[in-house]
C-alpha positions as CSV (number, residue, x, y, z in Angstrom):
1,X,-27.1,-1.5,-14.1
2,X,-28.0,1.1,-11.7
3,X,-25.8,1.2,-8.4
4,X,-27.9,2.7,-5.6
5,X,-25.7,3.7,-2.5
6,X,-25.9,0.8,0.1
7,X,-24.7,0.3,3.7
8,X,-21.3,-1.6,4.3
9,X,-19.8,-2.8,7.3
10,X,-18.4,-0.6,9.8
11,X,-16.0,-0.8,12.0
12,X,-14.5,1.6,14.9
13,X,-11.7,3.3,13.1
14,X,-8.3,4.5,15.0
15,X,-8.6,7.8,16.9
16,X,-5.6,9.5,16.2
17,X,-5.6,11.8,19.1
18,X,-8.1,9.6,21.6
19,X,-11.1,12.4,20.5
20,X,-13.3,13.0,17.3
21,X,-13.3,16.2,15.8
22,X,-16.8,18.1,17.1
23,X,-19.6,18.0,14.8
24,X,-18.3,14.5,12.8
25,X,-21.4,12.8,13.1
26,X,-23.8,13.4,10.0
27,X,-26.8,11.1,8.9
28,X,-28.0,13.3,6.2
29,X,-27.9,12.1,2.8
30,X,-25.7,13.3,-0.2
31,X,-28.0,15.7,-1.9
32,X,-25.5,15.9,-4.9
33,X,-24.9,12.5,-5.7
34,X,-25.6,11.8,-9.1
35,X,-27.4,8.8,-10.5
36,X,-25.6,6.5,-12.2
37,X,-27.1,3.7,-14.5
38,X,-27.2,1.4,-17.9
39,X,-29.8,-0.1,-19.7
40,X,-29.6,-3.4,-18.3
41,X,-29.6,-4.8,-15.3
42,X,-26.5,-6.8,-13.9
43,X,-27.5,-10.4,-14.6
44,X,-27.6,-12.7,-11.4
45,X,-27.6,-16.0,-12.9
46,X,-24.8,-18.8,-12.7
47,X,-23.8,-17.9,-16.2
48,X,-23.2,-14.0,-15.3
49,X,-20.6,-12.8,-17.1
50,X,-19.2,-10.4,-14.8
51,X,-18.7,-13.6,-12.0
52,X,-17.0,-15.4,-14.7
53,X,-14.7,-12.0,-15.2
54,X,-14.2,-11.9,-11.2
55,X,-13.6,-15.4,-11.2
56,X,-10.9,-15.7,-13.8
57,X,-9.4,-12.0,-12.6
58,X,-8.7,-14.0,-9.0
59,X,-6.7,-16.4,-11.0
60,X,-4.4,-14.3,-12.9
61,X,-0.7,-14.4,-11.2
62,X,-0.2,-11.0,-13.0
63,X,-3.6,-9.5,-11.5
64,X,-3.8,-6.9,-8.7
65,X,-5.6,-10.1,-6.6
66,X,-2.8,-11.8,-6.3
67,X,0.4,-9.2,-6.8
68,X,-1.1,-7.1,-4.3
69,X,-4.2,-7.4,-2.4
70,X,-3.0,-11.0,-1.3
71,X,0.6,-9.4,-0.9
72,X,1.9,-10.4,3.0
73,X,3.2,-6.6,3.1
74,X,0.0,-4.8,2.2
75,X,-1.7,-5.8,5.8
76,X,1.3,-4.8,7.6
77,X,1.6,-1.4,5.9
78,X,-1.5,-0.2,7.3
79,X,-0.5,0.7,10.8
80,X,2.3,2.6,10.0
81,X,0.2,4.7,7.5
82,X,-2.2,5.2,10.0
83,X,0.5,6.5,12.7
84,X,1.8,8.7,9.9
85,X,-1.5,10.5,9.6
86,X,-1.7,10.6,13.3
87,X,1.8,12.8,12.9
88,X,0.2,14.9,10.3
89,X,-2.4,15.8,12.4
90,X,-0.2,16.4,15.2
91,X,2.0,18.9,13.7
92,X,-0.5,20.7,11.7
93,X,-2.5,21.3,15.1
94,X,0.9,22.3,16.7
95,X,1.7,24.4,14.0
96,X,4.8,22.6,12.8
97,X,3.8,21.3,9.4
98,X,5.5,24.0,7.4
99,X,4.4,25.1,4.0
100,X,6.1,22.6,1.9
101,X,5.3,18.8,0.6
102,X,9.3,17.8,0.4
103,X,10.2,16.6,4.1
104,X,7.0,16.8,5.7
105,X,5.3,14.1,7.3
106,X,2.8,14.0,4.6
107,X,5.4,13.2,2.4
108,X,6.3,10.2,4.2
109,X,3.2,9.3,4.6
110,X,1.8,9.1,0.9
111,X,5.5,7.8,-0.3
112,X,4.3,5.0,1.8
113,X,1.1,4.7,0.1
114,X,3.0,4.8,-3.4
115,X,5.0,1.7,-2.2
116,X,2.1,-0.2,-2.0
117,X,3.0,-2.1,-5.2
118,X,0.8,-1.4,-8.6
119,X,-2.6,-0.3,-7.5
120,X,-0.7,3.0,-5.2
121,X,1.9,3.8,-8.0
122,X,1.9,7.5,-8.3
123,X,-0.3,8.0,-5.5
124,X,1.8,10.8,-4.5
125,X,1.8,13.1,-7.4
126,X,-1.4,14.5,-6.3
127,X,0.2,16.0,-3.6
128,X,3.0,17.7,-5.1
129,X,3.2,21.5,-5.0
130,X,1.9,22.4,-8.2
131,X,3.2,26.0,-8.7
132,X,1.7,27.6,-11.6
133,X,-1.8,26.4,-10.4
134,X,-0.7,27.1,-6.4
135,X,-2.5,23.5,-5.9
136,X,-3.2,21.9,-3.4
137,X,-3.7,24.8,-1.4
138,X,-2.7,23.4,1.7
139,X,0.9,24.4,1.9
140,X,0.6,28.7,1.6
141,X,-2.9,28.6,3.4
142,X,-2.3,28.0,7.1
143,X,-6.3,27.9,7.5
144,X,-6.9,25.8,4.6
145,X,-3.7,23.8,6.1
146,X,-5.9,23.6,9.6
147,X,-8.9,22.3,8.0
148,X,-7.1,19.2,6.0
149,X,-5.9,18.2,9.6
150,X,-9.6,18.8,10.9
151,X,-10.6,16.5,8.0
152,X,-8.0,13.8,8.6
153,X,-8.4,13.9,12.3
154,X,-12.3,13.4,11.9
155,X,-12.0,10.5,9.3
156,X,-9.8,8.4,11.7
157,X,-12.2,9.2,14.5
158,X,-15.2,7.8,12.5
159,X,-16.9,4.7,13.1
160,X,-19.3,4.9,11.1
161,X,-20.5,5.6,7.3
162,X,-22.7,8.8,7.7
163,X,-19.7,10.4,10.0
164,X,-17.1,9.4,7.1
165,X,-19.5,11.1,4.5
166,X,-20.0,14.3,7.0
167,X,-16.3,14.6,7.2
168,X,-16.2,14.6,3.4
169,X,-19.2,17.1,2.9
170,X,-17.4,19.3,5.5
171,X,-14.2,19.6,3.4
172,X,-16.0,20.1,0.3
173,X,-17.7,22.6,0.8
174,X,-14.6,24.4,1.6
175,X,-13.8,24.5,-1.9
176,X,-9.6,24.0,-1.1
177,X,-8.2,24.0,-4.6
178,X,-6.5,20.8,-5.5
179,X,-7.8,18.8,-2.5
180,X,-10.0,16.6,-4.0
181,X,-10.8,12.5,-4.0
182,X,-6.9,11.7,-3.8
183,X,-7.6,12.0,0.1
184,X,-9.5,9.1,-0.1
185,X,-6.4,6.7,-0.3
186,X,-5.5,8.0,3.1
187,X,-9.1,7.6,4.1
188,X,-8.7,3.8,2.6
189,X,-6.0,2.8,5.2
190,X,-8.3,4.4,7.8
191,X,-11.1,2.4,7.1
192,X,-10.7,-0.4,4.3
193,X,-14.1,-1.8,4.5
194,X,-15.9,1.8,4.2
195,X,-13.6,3.7,1.6
196,X,-12.4,2.2,-1.3
197,X,-8.7,3.7,-2.8
198,X,-8.8,5.8,-5.8
199,X,-7.3,6.6,-8.7
200,X,-7.2,7.5,-12.6
201,X,-7.4,3.6,-13.7
202,X,-9.9,2.9,-11.1
203,X,-12.7,5.7,-12.3
204,X,-12.0,4.6,-15.8
205,X,-12.7,0.8,-14.7
206,X,-15.7,1.8,-12.7
207,X,-16.8,3.9,-15.4
208,X,-16.5,1.0,-17.8
209,X,-18.6,-1.8,-15.8
210,X,-21.6,0.9,-14.9
211,X,-21.3,2.7,-18.2
212,X,-21.1,5.6,-15.8
213,X,-19.0,9.3,-16.4
214,X,-17.7,9.6,-13.0
215,X,-15.0,12.6,-13.2
216,X,-12.2,12.9,-11.6
217,X,-11.2,15.5,-9.1
218,X,-14.8,15.9,-7.5
219,X,-15.9,14.7,-4.6
220,X,-19.6,14.1,-5.3
221,X,-18.3,12.1,-8.0
222,X,-16.1,10.1,-6.0
223,X,-19.0,9.4,-3.5
224,X,-21.0,8.3,-6.2
225,X,-18.9,5.7,-7.4
226,X,-18.1,4.9,-3.9
227,X,-21.8,3.7,-3.7
228,X,-21.5,1.7,-6.7
229,X,-18.6,0.2,-5.5
230,X,-20.1,-1.1,-2.5
231,X,-23.5,-2.4,-4.6
232,X,-20.8,-4.1,-6.9
233,X,-18.9,-5.5,-3.7
234,X,-22.1,-6.8,-1.9
235,X,-23.4,-8.7,-4.8
236,X,-20.2,-10.7,-5.9
237,X,-19.1,-10.6,-2.1
238,X,-18.3,-14.3,-2.2
239,X,-15.8,-13.6,-4.6
240,X,-14.1,-10.5,-3.7
241,X,-13.7,-9.4,0.2
242,X,-14.9,-7.1,2.9
243,X,-12.0,-5.1,2.1
244,X,-12.7,-2.8,-0.8
245,X,-9.1,-3.0,-2.0
246,X,-10.1,-6.1,-3.4
247,X,-13.1,-4.5,-5.8
248,X,-11.0,-1.6,-6.5
249,X,-8.5,-3.8,-7.9
250,X,-10.4,-5.3,-10.1
251,X,-11.6,-2.2,-11.5
252,X,-7.9,-0.7,-11.5
253,X,-7.0,-4.1,-13.8
254,X,-10.1,-3.4,-16.3
255,X,-9.3,0.7,-16.6
256,X,-5.7,-0.4,-16.8
257,X,-7.0,-2.1,-20.1
258,X,-5.8,-5.9,-18.7
259,X,-9.4,-6.7,-18.9
260,X,-12.7,-5.9,-20.8
261,X,-16.2,-5.6,-19.5
262,X,-18.5,-8.0,-20.7
263,X,-20.8,-7.0,-23.5
264,X,-24.5,-5.7,-22.6
265,X,-27.2,-7.3,-24.0
266,X,-27.5,-11.0,-25.3
267,X,-25.5,-10.5,-28.2
268,X,-24.1,-14.3,-28.4
269,X,-21.3,-12.8,-31.0
270,X,-20.1,-10.4,-28.7
271,X,-20.2,-12.2,-25.5
272,X,-18.2,-15.0,-27.7
273,X,-15.2,-12.5,-28.4
274,X,-15.5,-11.5,-24.8
275,X,-14.6,-14.9,-23.8
276,X,-11.9,-15.1,-26.5
277,X,-10.3,-11.5,-24.7
278,X,-10.3,-13.4,-21.2
279,X,-8.7,-16.3,-23.0
280,X,-6.0,-14.0,-24.5
281,X,-5.5,-12.6,-20.9
282,X,-4.6,-15.8,-19.5
283,X,-2.1,-16.5,-22.5
284,X,-0.6,-13.3,-22.4
285,X,0.4,-13.6,-18.6
286,X,3.4,-15.2,-19.2
287,X,4.8,-12.2,-20.5
288,X,4.4,-10.6,-17.1
289,X,6.7,-13.4,-15.7
290,X,9.6,-11.3,-15.5
291,X,8.2,-8.7,-13.7
292,X,6.1,-11.2,-11.0
293,X,9.4,-13.2,-10.8
294,X,11.1,-9.9,-9.8
295,X,8.0,-9.3,-6.7
296,X,8.6,-12.7,-5.7
297,X,12.5,-12.7,-5.5
298,X,11.5,-9.6,-3.8
299,X,9.5,-11.4,-1.0
300,X,12.3,-14.3,-1.2
301,X,14.8,-12.2,-0.4
302,X,12.9,-10.6,2.9
303,X,12.2,-14.2,3.9
304,X,15.6,-15.5,3.7
305,X,17.2,-12.7,5.9
306,X,14.3,-13.4,8.5
307,X,15.6,-16.6,8.4
308,X,19.0,-16.0,9.2
309,X,18.1,-13.9,11.9
310,X,15.8,-16.6,12.9
311,X,18.5,-18.8,12.8
312,X,21.5,-16.7,14.6
313,X,18.9,-15.7,17.3
314,X,18.4,-19.6,18.3
315,X,22.1,-20.1,18.0
316,X,22.6,-17.4,20.4
317,X,20.0,-18.7,22.6
318,X,17.6,-16.0,22.5
319,X,13.7,-17.0,22.1
320,X,12.4,-15.3,18.7
321,X,9.4,-14.2,17.5
322,X,8.7,-14.2,13.6
323,X,6.3,-11.7,12.7
324,X,2.4,-13.2,12.9
325,X,1.8,-12.7,8.7
326,X,5.1,-14.6,8.2
327,X,5.4,-17.1,10.0
328,X,3.8,-19.7,7.7
329,X,6.1,-18.5,4.8
330,X,8.0,-21.5,3.3
331,X,11.6,-21.6,4.4
332,X,14.3,-24.3,3.9
333,X,12.6,-27.6,4.7
334,X,9.9,-25.6,6.7
335,X,8.3,-23.0,7.4
336,X,9.9,-19.2,9.0
337,X,8.1,-19.7,12.1
338,X,9.4,-23.2,13.1
339,X,10.8,-23.2,16.4
340,X,9.9,-20.0,17.1
341,X,7.6,-18.6,19.8
342,X,3.5,-19.3,19.2
343,X,2.8,-16.2,21.5
344,X,4.4,-13.1,22.8
345,X,4.8,-12.8,26.6
346,X,2.5,-11.0,27.9
347,X,4.3,-7.6,28.7
348,X,4.6,-7.5,24.9
349,X,1.1,-9.0,24.0
350,X,-0.4,-6.5,26.6
351,X,1.4,-3.0,25.6
352,X,0.3,-0.2,23.8
353,X,0.9,-0.8,20.0
354,X,1.0,-4.5,20.6
355,X,-0.7,-5.2,16.6
356,X,2.1,-3.4,15.1
357,X,4.9,-5.3,17.6
358,X,3.7,-8.3,16.2
359,X,4.3,-7.6,13.1
360,X,7.7,-6.9,13.6
361,X,10.0,-9.2,10.9
362,X,12.1,-10.6,14.2
363,X,12.4,-10.4,17.5
364,X,15.1,-11.5,19.8
365,X,13.9,-12.1,23.5
366,X,16.0,-13.4,26.4
367,X,15.1,-17.2,27.1
368,X,12.1,-17.7,29.0
369,X,11.4,-14.0,29.5
370,X,10.2,-10.7,28.3
371,X,12.5,-8.3,27.6
372,X,13.6,-7.7,23.9
373,X,17.2,-8.1,23.3
374,X,17.3,-7.6,19.6
375,X,14.3,-5.9,17.4
376,X,14.9,-6.4,13.6
377,X,13.0,-5.0,10.8
378,X,14.0,-6.1,7.2
379,X,13.4,-3.4,4.5
380,X,14.5,-4.9,1.1
381,X,12.5,-2.6,-1.1
382,X,9.7,-1.6,0.9
383,X,9.2,1.9,2.6
384,X,11.7,2.2,5.6
385,X,9.2,4.8,7.0
386,X,6.8,1.7,7.9
387,X,9.5,-0.6,9.9
388,X,10.7,2.8,11.6
389,X,7.2,3.2,12.7
390,X,6.6,-0.5,14.1
391,X,10.1,-0.3,15.9
392,X,8.8,3.3,17.7
393,X,5.7,1.2,18.9
394,X,7.9,-1.5,20.4
395,X,10.2,0.8,22.1
396,X,7.3,3.6,23.5
397,X,4.7,1.0,24.3
398,X,7.1,-1.5,26.1
399,X,10.2,0.7,27.2
400,X,10.7,-1.4,29.9
401,X,11.0,-4.8,27.7
402,X,13.0,-2.9,24.9
403,X,15.6,0.1,25.6
404,X,18.0,-1.0,23.2
405,X,18.7,-3.0,20.4
406,X,16.6,-1.7,17.5
407,X,18.0,-2.8,14.3
408,X,16.8,-1.5,10.6
409,X,18.2,-4.6,8.1
410,X,18.5,-3.1,4.7
411,X,20.7,-4.2,1.4
412,X,23.9,-2.3,1.6
413,X,22.9,0.6,-1.0
414,X,19.9,1.6,1.1
415,X,22.3,3.1,3.9
416,X,21.6,6.6,2.9
417,X,17.3,6.0,2.6
418,X,17.5,4.7,6.2
419,X,19.5,7.6,7.3
420,X,17.1,10.1,5.2
421,X,14.2,8.2,6.8
422,X,15.7,8.8,10.2
423,X,16.2,12.8,9.4
424,X,12.2,13.1,9.2
425,X,11.0,15.5,11.9
426,X,8.3,12.9,12.3
427,X,11.4,10.9,13.8
428,X,12.6,12.5,16.5
429,X,11.6,10.9,18.9
430,X,13.9,7.5,17.6
431,X,16.8,9.8,17.1
432,X,17.8,9.2,20.9
433,X,16.5,5.4,20.6
434,X,19.9,4.2,19.1
435,X,18.4,2.5,16.1
436,X,21.2,1.0,14.2
437,X,21.2,0.1,10.5
438,X,22.4,-3.5,9.9
439,X,23.8,-4.2,6.3
440,X,22.6,-7.4,4.6
441,X,26.4,-7.9,3.3
442,X,27.7,-7.8,6.8
443,X,25.0,-10.1,8.1
444,X,25.8,-12.5,5.9
445,X,29.4,-12.5,5.7
446,X,29.2,-13.2,9.5
447,X,26.5,-15.0,10.6
448,X,27.8,-18.4,10.7
449,X,30.7,-17.4,12.8
450,X,29.0,-15.7,15.4
451,X,26.5,-18.4,15.6
452,X,29.4,-21.0,16.4
453,X,31.1,-18.6,18.2
454,X,29.6,-15.7,19.2
455,X,27.4,-14.7,22.6
456,X,24.7,-12.4,23.4
457,X,24.2,-8.9,21.3
458,X,27.9,-8.0,21.3
459,X,28.6,-9.5,17.7
460,X,25.5,-7.4,16.4
461,X,26.5,-4.4,18.2
462,X,29.6,-4.9,16.4
463,X,28.5,-5.1,12.9
464,X,25.5,-2.5,13.2
465,X,26.4,0.6,12.0
466,X,24.8,3.9,14.6
467,X,22.9,6.0,12.4
468,X,23.0,9.5,14.8
């Protein structure tokens, strides 16, 4: 089948610095995009085997669609990663980025990406300094570093496909060693409807599906693959999503060997063998039960702690807000959002960064008012970085509504992780905001007593540990 380039739906990008890089617009085609083809066209009938494959994949509890794409935390981390990219650009422009990956704002961002479950596991490896190869060359070369910053800034400012392609062409023309399509994983979190994620398994999956020969490490080959991915996504849009993470997940599961592509041609025996292989995947899904149970237990524990904070806040007389994308989660005999605010007060809803504030795990507000008494980010296994960014958005976006009472709630064993994140230069503003660490153990041991005899924020303040 042939995958020509196609135009995806576009949406405005989030500008990092309130401006777009000069020359970001470019409507020129990509002259070096290779043509990828296979002899037979993709079937379009009701018995389309690729459609059968996608439908089976969507129902697979162990596949990326259910375990990653539908994962609640996936969407919550988009804004924090975008804010992190903003900090990378700011530091590069100010000459503060330094010459090492470790401890940099870039490390914080890509580690947050790498925690996005299986699809992005290992995404930080491409950015680690390889001393023998001296790549990626954005640590030793100040000019390459500035070019990388301009590339990120241009991508964030883009609102069209042509602008994105122009940014990639300019970066590729510089020939910066080691700075290849791994950057597409950052671009995905800026423009998920325009840029698919990128890794070895996704490339293998695409090559298998399209009978192509896309190579790793090449921007021209990545853009050729992107054109084909957009075509697949458009053709099976009813089973996939406008968000290209879904089709990337399908390719990942093909490339990692979980699924085989249907055989070309009309060989009935080959089709029967392939159908049997699909059945085998379903049967073997039981083997993934332990890993799936661990993932669900992580989600359950996160929800359970949110429930503790909800019940405690209500018992202390506060109005309680639950993160917008968590409200419908099962909790006890009802839903997590039961008894809580249906909408944020106007002061918060209209403040800068309101999109992130709506996703803070739990807010306690003074009854009938708009002042935040306590903001809680529960960080069970996910990136502490993301939670800090959401608290920062609240404190900076609505300073009159939230000057104190910012808490990172995490397992007792994660205290050092919390302290290490707050020590990053990217969070220098947070140091003066009194963000505190509230251990699970202390909260669990004392929550019932506080609910019965406590008043206001004093009991929580007594349990929380200062981090600065």
